[in-house]
Each structure stands twice: as structure tokens, then as C-alpha cells.
N, C-alpha and C positions, 0 to 999 in steps of 0.2 A: 107246810106252807116254806119252812127252810128249803126243803128240797127244791121248789118251785124257783126260790130266790137263787139257789146255787146253781140250781140250770139256765137260769138267766147270765147269770153273773158268768159263766162256763162259756154261753154264747156269745157275750161281752168281747171276751176276751179271744174269741177262736179267730185271730187275723187272717188267716187264708179265707175266709168266709168274706169278710169287708174288704181285702184285696181285690177277690175276685170279682163283688159286686161294685167296685169304685171302676175297674177295666170295663166290665160290662155297661156299664154308665159312659165312661168316657165314648165309648163304641160306638154306642145308641144315640147321645147327645151329638157326636160330630157326624153322625148319619143323618141324623132328622134337621142339622143345622144347615147340611149340604143339598139336600136332595128336591126335586122339584114335584116331587110326588105327593100330594097330602095324603097321609096317614090318620087312619081312626084310633088315635090315641087320647084318652084322657087330658085335656089341655084348658088354659085359660083363654078366654077370648080375646085377651092382654099378650100379645108378646113378650112385653117388657115382664109379666106378671112370669111367665113362661122360663123367660131368662134367671130370674130371681129365684126360683124352686130349683130349677137345675143348679144352679152352682150353690143352695145352700145343701142339696142333696149331695156336691160333689166333697164341699167341703166337712160336714158331719162323717161322710164315709172316709174322708181322708184321718180326720181324728179318730176312727176306730179303728183302722187297719194300722196306722202309726202312730200310736199314741205318743210315744216319745220325740217324734220331729218337732218342730216350733212353726209357728203361723208365718215367722218371718221367713220361712224356707219354701214353703208350702203353698201362702197366700198370694203373694208373686207368680209363683208357679200356677197356677190355676188361673190367674187372671191374665196368664200369658198364652193359657189356652182357649180363654175368650176374645182375648185379640187376633190369634189365628184362626178363628173361626171367622171372625168378620175380617181379615184379609182375604178368606178363601172364596166368602160371601162375595167380597168386590170385585172379583175377576170373575162370579157367575152371573149368566145374561138374564139369570128368574130371581136373584137376591142380591143385596146391596148390604156395603159398610155400614155400619149405623153405632157413632158415638155414646149414643141413648142406651142402646144394647150392653155396651161395654161396663157401662155406667150401673146397669140394671144387675150385671153379673158381680162389677164390686159391691152392689148394697147385698146381693146372696152370699156371698163370701163373707161378708161382716156378721150377717144375721147366722148365718155356720157356726163363727167365732165365739159365737153366746156363750154363756153358760147353758148346757143343755142337760136335763136330769138324765143319767145314765152313761153320758158321754164324756168321760172323764177319764183321768189316768187310774187305767183300774186294773193294769199291771201290776200295779206295785202291791204287796202283800200288808195287809191290816194286823199290825202286829198287837193291837190291843188284843184281839181275840185268840191269839195265840196261847200253847199250855206255859210258854217261856215267860209270858206276862204277869204270869200270877204271883 
């Protein structure tokens, strides 16, 4: 059991994985937000729920990929990404700008900033279990 915990901890600390997942997610969300072709992807029937889920995911991936980065820096950047999507959609004939979508993005970021089990600053060693703590 201890080995499984160590493996999960190692996985949580593997920054290149989370950074790659973040980039792939940004590209996928950007593509899906600007395409006019409906894709058979798992999603909610509510566009607002899709926005909330997308930005919860981006926020959690950001926290895993850059655990020392403070929310004051990345939360506005993520909201700016959402605004960028809305501005692009405003110029597409098959999409439209929506402040409600941007609000849903903000709600997703706020939910992603909540304390989640396993999504905390894992990079700092726990000195209680080190040989020097005895």
C-alpha cells in the first residue's frame, strides 16, 4: 500500500505530465470553442456547465503543473483566456459573445481554486518522516 501511495505522489509531482495536459486542454478548448462543426464529445446539454467544467479542469491542471504559482497570477490569465474565446466568437458568424459564458468561466476558476484532495503543494518535502526528524 505504501508503494501505491509513493507512486501516486510521484505522479502528482510529475510536472511535465500536467503541463502537457494543460497545453492539450487549452488547444482542445480553443478549437471546440471556435469550430462550427459539432463533435461527439461527452458534454452537458447546458453550455454554461461545459464552461464551468472546462475552467475547473484548466485551474486544477494549472495548480498541478505550477504548484508554486499563486492564484493572483494565473486566475486572471485563465479568465483572460475565456475573454479571448468570447472575443473570437463575437467575430464568428456561427457563434456569439456571451457575458454569461464568461461568468461561467469565472465560476469554474473559483471552484478549481477550492481545496481539492491531492491538489496541494506536493513539491515541498514532509520533514516529519525524514530520518533527521527523530
